[in-house]
C-alpha positions in Angstrom: 3.4 23.4 38.9 0.1 22.8 37.6 -1.1 24.9 34.2 -3.3 22.5 32.5 -7.5 21.4 33.8 -8.9 18.5 31.8 -12.7 17.3 31.4 -12.7 13.8 31.2 -16.1 12.3 30.3 -17.0 9.4 29.8 -19.1 7.6 27.0 -22.4 7.3 28.2 -22.3 8.7 31.2 -22.5 12.5 32.2 -19.9 11.9 34.8 -17.5 14.6 34.0 -14.4 14.7 36.4 -11.5 17.0 36.0 -7.7 16.5 36.2 -5.1 18.1 36.6 -1.9 18.2 35.0 1.3 19.5 36.1 4.2 21.3 33.9 6.6 18.9 35.3 7.8 16.6 32.4 8.7 14.2 34.5 5.4 14.2 36.7 3.4 13.7 33.7 5.6 10.5 32.7 4.7 9.6 36.3 1.7 10.3 36.0 1.0 8.4 32.6 2.5 5.3 34.3 0.4 5.3 37.1 -2.7 5.7 34.6 -1.2 2.8 32.9 -1.2 0.3 36.1 -4.4 1.3 36.7 -5.8 0.8 33.1 -3.9 -2.6 33.7 -5.8 -3.7 36.8 -9.1 -2.9 35.1 -12.1 -5.2 34.8 -13.0 -5.3 30.6 -15.5 -7.3 30.6 -18.2 -4.8 32.1 -17.8 -2.2 29.4 -20.1 -1.6 26.2 -18.7 -2.2 22.4 -19.0 1.6 22.2 -17.0 2.3 24.9 -15.0 -0.1 23.8 -13.9 0.6 21.0 -13.8 4.6 21.7 -10.6 3.1 24.3 -8.8 1.5 21.3 -9.2 4.6 19.5 -7.9 6.9 22.2 -5.3 4.6 23.0 -3.4 4.7 19.2 -4.3 8.2 19.5 -2.2 8.6 22.3 0.5 5.8 21.0 0.9 7.7 18.6 1.8 11.1 20.0 3.6 9.6 22.4 5.5 8.8 19.4 6.3 13.0 18.8 6.8 12.7 22.6 9.9 10.0 22.4 11.0 12.1 19.8 10.9 15.5 21.6 12.5 13.8 24.5 15.5 12.1 22.7 16.1 15.2 20.7 17.0 17.0 24.0 18.7 14.0 24.9 20.6 14.4 22.3 21.4 17.9 22.4 22.7 17.9 25.9 24.1 14.7 25.9 22.1 14.0 28.9 23.3 9.9 28.2 26.7 10.8 29.4 25.6 10.7 32.9 23.9 7.2 32.3 27.3 6.0 31.8 26.9 5.9 28.1 29.0 7.1 24.8 26.4 7.6 22.4 22.3 8.2 22.3 22.8 4.6 20.2 24.1 3.1 22.8 21.6 4.5 25.6 18.8 3.2 24.4 19.4 0.0 22.7 21.8 -1.4 26.3 20.5 1.0 28.5 16.7 0.8 28.5 17.0 -3.0 26.6 15.7 -1.6 23.0 18.5 -3.8 21.5 20.3 -2.1 18.4 17.2 -1.9 15.8 14.3 -0.6 18.2 16.8 2.1 19.1 17.8 2.8 15.2 14.3 2.9 14.6 14.1 5.4 17.7 17.0 7.2 16.2 15.7 7.7 12.9 12.1 9.1 13.7 13.4 11.4 16.2 16.1 12.4 13.1 12.8 13.5 10.9 10.2 14.6 13.1 12.4 16.5 16.1 13.3 20.0 17.4 16.9 19.7 16.7 19.7 22.9 18.6 22.2 24.4 15.9 25.2 25.6 16.7 23.6 29.3 16.8 21.6 27.6 20.0 18.5 27.9 17.2 16.2 25.2 17.6 15.6 24.2 13.5 11.8 23.3 13.0 11.1 19.4 11.2 12.6 18.0 8.7 9.0 15.9 7.7 7.3 19.5 9.0 4.1 17.9 8.1 4.6 13.9 9.2 5.7 15.4 12.5 2.1 17.3 12.4 -0.4 14.7 12.1 2.3 12.7 14.4 1.4 15.3 16.9 -2.7 15.2 16.3 -2.2 10.9 16.5 -3.1 10.6 13.1 -0.4 8.5 12.1 3.2 6.7 14.3 6.2 6.0 14.0 6.4 3.3 11.6 4.5 5.7 9.1 7.1 8.3 10.1 10.1 6.4 8.8 8.6 5.3 6.0 8.0 8.7 4.7 10.8 9.3 5.9 12.6 6.7 3.7 10.8 7.7 0.5 12.1 10.9 1.4 15.7 9.2 1.6 15.0 8.4 -2.1 14.2 11.6 -4.3 16.8 12.8 -6.0 19.1 15.5 -5.2 18.2 17.3 -8.8 14.8 17.8 -7.5 13.8 21.3 -6.1 13.1 21.8 -2.4 9.8 23.3 -3.4 8.9 20.0 -5.0 10.1 17.7 -2.6 8.4 20.0 0.1 4.9 19.1 -1.7 6.1 15.3 -1.4 6.8 15.2 1.8 3.2 16.6 2.2 1.3 14.4 -0.2 2.6 11.0 2.1 1.9 12.7 5.8 -1.5 13.3 3.9 -2.0 9.6 2.3 -0.3 8.0 5.8 -3.8 9.4 7.6 -6.0 6.7 5.4 -3.1 3.9 4.8 -1.0 1.4 6.8 2.6 1.6 7.1 3.0 -1.0 4.4 0.8 1.4 1.7 2.8 4.8 2.3 5.3 2.4 1.2 4.1 1.1 -2.6 2.0 5.2 -2.5 6.2 6.2 -2.7 7.4 4.2 -4.6 4.7 5.2 -7.3 5.5 9.1 -5.8 9.7 8.2 -6.4 9.0 6.5 -10.2 6.2 10.3 -10.9 9.4 12.4 -9.6 11.5 10.9 -11.6 10.4 9.3 -14.7 13.6 8.2 -16.4 14.4 6.3 -12.9 17.5 7.8 -12.6 16.4 7.0 -8.7 18.8 3.7 -9.6 19.7 4.2 -13.3 20.2 1.1 -15.4 24.0 1.1 -14.7 23.4 0.6 -11.2 20.7 -1.7 -11.8 23.1 -4.3 -14.0 26.1 -3.5 -11.4 23.3 -4.8 -8.3 21.5 -8.2 -10.4 23.1 -11.5 -9.4 21.1 -14.2 -8.0 23.5 -16.3 -5.1 22.1 -19.7 -4.6 23.6 -20.3 -0.5 25.1 -23.6 1.2 22.8 -25.8 2.1 22.4 -26.6 6.1 21.7 -29.6 7.8 18.1 -29.7 6.5 20.1 -30.0 3.0 18.2 -27.0 2.5 19.2 -24.0 0.6 18.2 -19.8 0.6 18.3 -18.2 -1.8 19.7 -14.7 -2.1 19.6 -12.1 -4.9 18.7 -8.4 -7.1 15.9 -9.4 -10.2 16.4 -6.4 -13.0 12.3 -5.6 -13.5 12.6 -7.3 -16.9 13.7 -11.0 -15.0 10.6 -9.9 -12.4 8.5 -9.1 -15.4 9.2 -12.2 -17.3 9.2 -15.1 -14.0 5.6 -12.8 -13.2 4.6 -13.7 -16.7 5.6 -17.1 -17.6 5.1 -19.1 -13.1 1.9 -18.2 -12.3 0.8 -20.7 -15.7 3.0 -23.6 -14.2 3.1 -22.7 -10.2 -1.7 -22.8 -10.4 -3.6 -24.3 -7.9 -3.6 -27.9 -8.2 -0.6 -27.8 -11.4 2.6 -29.3 -10.3 2.3 -31.3 -7.2 4.5 -33.5 -6.4 2.3 -35.0 -3.3 -0.2 -36.3 -5.7 0.8 -38.2 -8.6 -2.5 -37.4 -10.5 -1.5 -33.5 -10.4 -1.7 -32.6 -14.1 2.2 -31.3 -15.3 3.2 -28.5 -17.5 1.5 -25.3 -17.7 -1.9 -24.8 -16.3 -3.5 -24.5 -19.8 -2.3 -27.9 -21.0 -4.5 -29.2 -18.2 -7.7 -31.4 -18.7 -9.8 -28.5 -16.9 -12.4 -32.4 -15.2 -8.5 -33.5 -13.9 -7.7 -30.0 -13.1 -10.4 -29.1 -11.0 -10.0 -31.9 -8.6 -6.0 -31.6 -8.5 -6.9 -27.8 -6.7 -9.8 -30.0 -4.1 -6.4 -31.6 -3.2 -4.1 -29.0 -3.1 -3.0 -27.8 0.3 0.3 -26.1 -0.7 1.1 -22.9 0.9 1.5 -20.1 -2.1 5.3 -19.9 -1.5 5.7 -24.5 -2.3 3.2 -23.6 -5.2 5.6 -20.9 -6.5 9.0 -23.5 -5.9 7.2 -26.6 -7.7 6.1 -24.6 -10.7 9.5 -23.3 -11.1 10.8 -26.7 -10.8 8.7 -27.7 -13.3 9.8 -25.0 -15.4 13.3 -25.4 -14.8 12.5 -29.4 -16.2 10.6 -28.7 -19.0 12.7 -26.1 -20.6 15.8 -29.6 -20.1 14.0 -31.7 -21.2 11.8 -30.0 -23.6 8.0 -32.6 -22.4 5.4 -30.6 -20.3 5.9 -27.2 -22.3 2.0 -27.5 -23.7 0.8 -23.8 -25.0 2.9 -21.2 -24.9 1.7 -19.2 -22.3 2.5 -15.9 -20.4 0.7 -13.3 -21.5 2.3 -9.6 -20.4 0.0 -6.8 -20.1 2.3 -3.6 -19.5 0.5 0.1 -19.5 2.5 3.1 -20.5 1.3 6.3 -21.6 1.5 7.5 -25.1 4.0 10.0 -24.2 6.4 7.8 -22.3 6.2 5.3 -25.2 7.5 8.1 -28.2 10.3 9.3 -25.6 11.1 6.0 -24.8 12.0 7.2 -21.2 10.0 6.5 -17.9 8.3 3.3 -16.1 5.7 1.9 -17.8 3.3 -0.7 -14.7 2.8 -4.6 -15.3 -0.3 -6.2 -14.3 1.5 -7.9 -11.2 2.4 -4.3 -10.1 5.7 -4.1 -11.1 8.0 -1.5 -12.6 9.8 -2.0 -15.7 12.1 1.4 -17.6 10.5 1.6 -20.6 14.2 1.1 -22.2 13.5 -2.8 -21.5 9.9 -2.9 -22.8 11.4 -4.5 -26.2 13.4 -6.8 -24.2 10.4 -8.2 -21.7 7.7 -8.0 -24.8 9.9 -10.2 -26.6 9.6 -13.0 -24.4 6.1 -13.0 -23.6 3.2 -12.7 -25.2 2.7 -8.8 -25.3 -0.3 -6.4 -24.3 0.1 -3.3 -24.7 -2.2 -0.7 -23.0 -1.6 2.6 -24.3 -3.5 6.0 -22.7 -3.2 9.4 -22.4 0.0 11.4 -20.1 -2.5 14.3 -20.2 -5.8 12.6 -18.9 -5.7 8.6 -18.8 -9.0 8.2 -19.5 -10.8 5.0 -20.1 -12.1 4.2 -23.0 -16.1 3.2 -22.6 -16.4 -0.8 -23.1 -19.9 -2.3 -23.3 -20.6 -6.1 -23.1 -23.5 -7.6 -22.3 -22.1 -10.8 -20.8 -20.9 -11.5 -16.9 -17.0 -12.0 -17.7 -15.6 -8.7 -18.9 -13.6 -9.7 -22.5 -9.8 -8.8 -22.2 -10.0 -5.7 -23.9 -11.3 -4.2 -21.0 -9.9 -6.2 -18.8 -6.3 -3.9 -20.3 -8.9 -0.9 -20.1 -9.3 -1.2 -16.5 -5.4 -1.9 -15.6 -5.0 1.0 -17.5 -7.6 3.4 -15.2 -7.2 0.9 -12.1 -3.6 -0.8 -11.9 -4.6 -2.5 -8.3 -7.7 -3.3 -6.3 -9.0 0.5 -5.8 -10.8 -0.3 -2.8 -8.6 1.9 -0.1 -5.7 0.9 1.1 -5.5 -2.2 -0.4 -2.1 -2.2 -2.6 -3.1 -5.8 -4.3 -1.3 -5.8 -7.4 -4.0 -6.3 -10.8 -3.3 -9.1 -11.8 -4.4 -10.1 -7.8 -7.9 -8.4 -9.0 -11.3 -8.9 -10.1 -13.8 -7.1 -12.5 -16.2 -6.1 -10.0 -20.0 -5.5 -11.1 -21.6 -2.0 -9.7 -24.8 -2.5 -9.9 -23.9 -6.0 -8.6 -24.2 -8.1 -11.8 -26.7 -10.4 -10.2 -28.3 -7.5 -9.5 -29.2 -6.3 -13.2 -25.7 -4.4 -13.6 -23.5 -5.0 -16.6 -20.8 -5.7 -18.0 -19.3 -2.0 -19.3 -16.7 -0.8 -18.3 -18.2 2.7 -16.7 -19.5 0.1 -14.5 -16.6 -2.1 -13.8 -13.6 -1.1 -11.4 -10.6 -3.7 -10.4 -11.2 -5.6 -6.5 -9.6 -8.1 -5.0 -11.3 -11.5 -4.1 -11.7 -9.7 -0.7 -13.2 -6.7 -1.1 -15.3 -7.9 -4.4 -16.9 -10.0 -1.9 -17.5 -7.1 0.7 -19.6 -5.4 -1.2 -22.6 -5.1 -0.1 -26.1 -3.0 1.8 -25.1 -4.1 5.3 -22.9 -2.4 7.9 -19.3 -3.5 7.8 -19.8 -4.1 4.2 -18.4 -1.4 1.2 -20.7 0.5 -1.3 -18.4 2.0 -5.1 -19.3 3.8 -7.4 -17.7 5.7 -10.3 -17.4 9.6 -10.3 -18.7 10.9 -13.1 -17.0 15.0 -12.2 -14.2 17.3 -10.6 -10.8 16.0 -10.8 -11.1 12.6 -9.9 -13.7 12.3 -12.7 -13.3 7.7 -13.7 -12.2 6.9 -10.3 -13.5 4.3 -8.9 -14.5 5.4 -5.2 -15.5 3.6 -1.8 -17.5 4.2 1.2 -19.1 1.9 4.7 -22.1 0.6 4.3 -24.5 1.6 6.7 -24.6 4.1 9.2 -21.6 5.2 12.3 -21.5 4.3 16.4 -23.3 7.9 16.7 -25.8 6.8 14.1 -24.8 9.1 11.3 -24.1 8.4 7.2 -20.3 7.2 7.2 -18.0 9.6 6.0 -17.2 10.5 2.0 -16.0 8.7 -0.7 -12.7 7.2 -0.5 -10.0 6.9 -3.0 -6.9 4.5 -3.3 -4.4 6.5 -4.1 -1.6 3.5 -3.7 -1.6 2.1 -7.3 -1.3 6.3 -8.4 0.7 8.5 -5.9 1.8 10.3 -8.7 -2.3 11.5 -8.4 -2.0 12.2 -4.6 -5.3 15.0 -4.2 -5.3 17.7 -1.9 -8.3 17.0 -0.3 -11.5 14.6 0.1 -13.8 12.9 -3.3 -16.7 14.6 -3.3 -19.9 12.3 -3.7 -21.1 11.8 -6.4 -24.7 14.1 -7.7 -27.0 11.4 -8.9 -27.4 11.4 -12.2 -30.6 12.1 -13.2 -30.3 10.5 -16.4 -28.4 6.5 -16.8 -24.8 6.6 -15.8 -24.2 6.4 -19.5 -25.7 9.3 -20.6 -23.6 11.3 -17.7 -20.5 10.0 -18.5 -21.1 10.4 -22.3 -22.3 14.1 -21.5 -18.3 14.7 -19.3 -16.5 13.6 -22.3 -18.9 15.8 -25.0 -18.2 18.4 -22.7 -14.6 18.1 -22.1 
């Protein structure tokens, strides 16, 4: 009955106990329940911080592994129609009603099981999981059911014309990136991956986009408020993202502030705007609402427009531009079919960053000022596309030009000393534990990319793990391994960088 013996060692203690694990699944489940009951009764106030952190991490790995166990058990219930013995007509009904999960949670459980479970076919043979690399990661406790559902959603969108080998490699890459990212990060990386696998946009082609487009204002509710729903084409979204920030900036067009400047941020008096920003307590969503209202009013009355606003920054490869095919990327993270670029650019002030489809290498630009020039910002966008911090999905429009070393420590405003970082991550760089170090790799397959690693030491006193690259904005370049740390340069960084270019 008992086949496995597990040694359990306490943190910071030499006491080791042995636990006999039964072979019976029902007995193991009862053992898990008993352990959870015991755990809930234990006081945690006397536990050291190291032990507390290890406990949290162990519990999270266990939760994720149990997601895999749930899938295996659910597959068995389905294959044997065991739900009928409980009085239900389907697995879904058993989960939703019998276990009181509800329809949504029951559906999510079934999606996870369909992706990582091993079902039995009509010939009685056990099939391998549809998502084999994902199933392995779940079994190791590296990812959980939420990651599985995001991976499955991306795989469902890969066109059937893509060959099986490429599909399999895409699943391996998604499972790899899920070990580093949150489920939302996997979704963002998946969008980039789909754009790479189908650069002509046939995942949803132009006819589909035209058919789906629409914007509906729903009836007013009892509070006289109206919800909206619809689908925006990439072109309309890009135009809105180019225009609205100038009208919805903090302090602008605030109906609760009679002294708030109206119109665009470019037309506002700087002193009046600075004072209005201090008084502005609106949420970003409320500012967008008020900015849209002001924009519509100005278009109707012709008052308040001020200087034309709405610079639109787009990056695209030379090959895509020549072929008029593929997907371009705006600084706000919106993907626009190359065929629609002319329509979008006609309504804004366009800045088009065209870079090599083969290398993607940013040009070297130097500047002796703290603030990056417009040309440098364009090249940062072409290279980084968004915040470079690991796991951060902030688009380029929400980033700052991050210096390394810091400007205050003598860091120059040169393109090979700059990286895109959102405000939160830009402020998190420093030498203390809990902060980050940043570099640009000067060689290897990721040359020119910004890398990050934690500062200080880990809990056991060792150095932190290796340099990490944010793959959310570059899913088409997902590596097969972690980047190696850059070598310590014997010359200046600029000299090493130029040597690398000359040797290419």
